[in-house]
C-alpha positions as CSV (number, residue, x, y, z in Angstrom):
1,X,-30.6,10.3,-57.2
2,X,-28.2,10.8,-54.4
3,X,-27.0,8.5,-51.8
4,X,-25.4,9.1,-48.3
5,X,-22.7,6.4,-47.7
6,X,-22.0,5.4,-44.2
7,X,-20.5,2.6,-42.5
8,X,-20.0,1.9,-38.8
9,X,-17.2,0.5,-36.9
10,X,-17.5,-3.0,-35.8
11,X,-14.7,-4.7,-33.8
12,X,-14.8,-8.3,-33.8
13,X,-12.4,-11.1,-34.3
14,X,-12.8,-11.7,-37.5
15,X,-14.2,-8.2,-39.3
16,X,-13.8,-4.7,-38.9
17,X,-14.6,-1.6,-40.7
18,X,-13.7,1.9,-41.2
19,X,-16.4,4.9,-41.2
20,X,-17.0,6.2,-44.2
21,X,-19.6,9.0,-45.0
22,X,-19.9,10.9,-48.4
23,X,-22.2,12.0,-50.7
24,X,-22.7,9.8,-54.0
25,X,-24.6,8.7,-56.6
26,X,-23.9,4.8,-56.2
27,X,-25.8,2.7,-53.8
28,X,-24.2,2.3,-50.3
29,X,-22.0,-1.1,-49.8
30,X,-19.8,-2.2,-47.1
31,X,-16.2,-3.6,-47.7
32,X,-15.4,-5.6,-44.6
33,X,-11.6,-6.5,-44.1
34,X,-10.3,-9.3,-41.4
35,X,-8.3,-7.6,-38.0
36,X,-6.0,-9.5,-36.0
37,X,-6.7,-9.7,-32.2
38,X,-3.9,-8.8,-30.1
39,X,-1.3,-11.8,-30.4
40,X,0.5,-13.4,-27.1
41,X,3.0,-15.8,-27.0
42,X,4.0,-17.8,-23.5
43,X,1.5,-16.1,-21.2
44,X,2.4,-18.7,-18.7
45,X,5.3,-16.5,-17.3
46,X,5.6,-13.0,-18.1
47,X,9.3,-13.0,-17.0
48,X,10.3,-15.8,-19.5
49,X,12.5,-14.5,-22.5
50,X,9.7,-15.9,-25.0
51,X,6.8,-13.7,-23.1
52,X,6.2,-11.7,-26.2
53,X,3.3,-10.0,-27.4
54,X,1.9,-9.0,-30.9
55,X,1.2,-5.4,-31.7
56,X,-0.9,-4.8,-34.5
57,X,-0.5,-1.8,-36.2
58,X,-1.5,-0.3,-39.5
59,X,0.6,-2.1,-41.8
60,X,2.1,-4.8,-39.7
61,X,2.4,-6.8,-36.4
62,X,5.4,-6.0,-34.2
63,X,6.6,-8.5,-31.6
64,X,7.8,-7.4,-28.4
65,X,8.9,-8.7,-25.2
66,X,6.4,-7.7,-22.1
67,X,9.0,-6.2,-20.0
68,X,9.9,-3.5,-23.0
69,X,6.3,-2.2,-22.5
70,X,6.2,1.0,-19.8
71,X,2.4,1.6,-20.3
72,X,-0.5,1.9,-22.7
73,X,-2.4,5.1,-23.2
74,X,-6.1,4.6,-24.8
75,X,-7.0,7.3,-27.5
76,X,-10.7,6.5,-28.9
77,X,-10.5,3.3,-30.8
78,X,-6.7,3.4,-30.9
79,X,-4.0,2.9,-28.1
80,X,-0.4,4.1,-28.2
81,X,2.0,1.6,-26.6
82,X,5.0,3.3,-24.8
83,X,8.1,1.5,-24.6
84,X,11.4,1.6,-22.5
85,X,13.3,2.7,-25.6
86,X,11.5,5.9,-25.7
87,X,9.5,4.6,-28.8
88,X,5.9,4.4,-29.0
89,X,3.6,2.7,-31.2
90,X,-0.1,3.4,-32.3
91,X,-2.0,0.0,-32.5
92,X,-5.5,-0.3,-33.8
93,X,-7.0,-1.9,-30.5
94,X,-9.3,-0.2,-27.6
95,X,-7.7,0.0,-24.2
96,X,-10.2,-2.6,-23.0
97,X,-8.9,-5.1,-25.2
98,X,-5.4,-4.3,-24.3
99,X,-6.3,-5.1,-20.7
100,X,-7.8,-8.3,-21.4
101,X,-4.8,-9.3,-23.1
102,X,-2.0,-7.8,-20.9
103,X,-3.6,-8.1,-17.4
104,X,-2.1,-11.7,-17.2
105,X,1.3,-10.7,-18.0
106,X,1.6,-7.9,-15.1
107,X,-0.2,-5.4,-16.3
108,X,-2.6,-3.2,-14.3
109,X,-5.5,-0.6,-15.3
110,X,-5.0,2.4,-13.1
111,X,-7.0,5.1,-14.8
112,X,-9.5,5.1,-17.9
113,X,-6.8,5.9,-20.1
114,X,-4.1,4.2,-18.7
115,X,-2.6,0.6,-18.4
116,X,0.7,0.4,-16.6
117,X,2.8,-2.5,-16.8
118,X,3.5,-2.9,-12.8
119,X,7.3,-3.8,-13.2
120,X,8.1,-0.4,-14.0
121,X,6.6,1.3,-11.2
122,X,9.0,3.0,-9.1
123,X,6.9,5.5,-7.1
124,X,2.9,6.1,-5.8
125,X,2.2,9.0,-4.6
126,X,-0.5,9.2,-2.2
127,X,-1.0,12.8,-1.7
128,X,-3.9,14.9,-3.2
129,X,-2.4,14.4,-6.5
130,X,-2.5,10.5,-6.6
131,X,0.0,9.4,-9.3
132,X,2.7,6.8,-10.0
133,X,6.3,7.7,-11.5
134,X,7.8,4.8,-14.0
135,X,11.3,4.0,-14.2
136,X,11.8,6.3,-17.2
137,X,10.5,9.4,-15.2
138,X,7.0,9.4,-16.7
139,X,4.0,10.5,-14.2
140,X,0.7,9.0,-14.8
141,X,-2.4,9.7,-12.5
142,X,-4.3,7.1,-10.7
143,X,-8.1,7.5,-10.4
144,X,-10.2,6.6,-7.5
145,X,-11.9,3.9,-9.6
146,X,-8.6,1.8,-10.2
147,X,-7.0,2.8,-6.8
148,X,-7.9,-0.4,-5.1
149,X,-6.9,-2.9,-7.8
150,X,-3.3,-1.4,-8.1
151,X,-3.2,-1.8,-4.2
152,X,-4.4,-5.5,-4.3
153,X,-1.5,-6.2,-7.3
154,X,1.4,-4.3,-5.8
155,X,2.7,-6.1,-2.6
156,X,3.8,-3.5,0.3
157,X,5.6,-4.1,3.3
């Protein structure tokens, strides 16, 4: 007898599964493994030298200071985290999970694919190509959906 095995992705605080599909002669079974949520330390003050976040990669959790993160870019069920030192990490979290953990630390969603650290915004372009320039020269688009949220977070004289 030929079986088709498939396991769905489940993102919870305790268990996560990978997608598998293969034809085999053995019955279907799922092996679940624990996943860690994004860990935050000292979220009361993002300027504190102790304000660090744990970024869970495939093999380890890397702790970085909040001010080192420029922006996060969502890519399906993973997120790329771009840093000041020109390095980037791919973490196994959605952009929504990152937004939930980092909004209280000075991050703002500016697009369905981008979450930006507002400390690193240098210029906001208001012409027909609405975008922000970051301190490292990166230009990110601002969507109309998140434009008002960005205006509320930033203070303009």
